[in-house]
Steps between C-alpha positions, in 0.01 A plus 500: 500500500282454196389180330474539125331229297379448150569294192807499281470422135786446260475425130274204572126530551514361855515750786679381815392627843779666695549708811779680677554718803623858499663601827576870545761566770498864602806669646546466875799541730634322802762666720835523328385289204328739256518249212336213692185528289701387193633181661247265337599622153869447580439143616282411199761639262780306674354162393534383862161329478627269226721330763226419751443138601208325330276536809510880466354712229430861427270650241663546163565867433422593141632854530601782729434865419667760718343840523604802707322407826371148431590170344255289301540121506320277251462152655340174408184435696553231762203313642465264793444505872565821691622522857143543622415161349805313637457201726767390749644258240564791261703683765695183584585446134604866458723480810662182368571660162642811666729282714625316190563830326696644793684173554655506154696812603628324814626210290730711285288680244619864484262771616343696213652837423225659293464880509240604754586226748660591830661285764 
């Protein structure tokens, strides 16, 4: 993972600070699933994340570049608390949101069928 930051300037004289994250996923294999390392790209391209409940979010992916033995993901930089900084209340809130998310599938919402997902 690499954080890239700088300033972007268009036709105006004002430069705007910006940053993004480059994640390089190198090829790896697991058992009988030699394409498992490409699963994240499949899910991002499926638009599955556009259907997540409001309590969930994923970094916006600006682009995916596939190379022979690696995939490059260009993401927005996300800031905030990390797991090492969580208090008990953070975990309780995360568990509640996860329960709401899973509950929507018990109440009739169809399970997602995006490529790369398995049951």
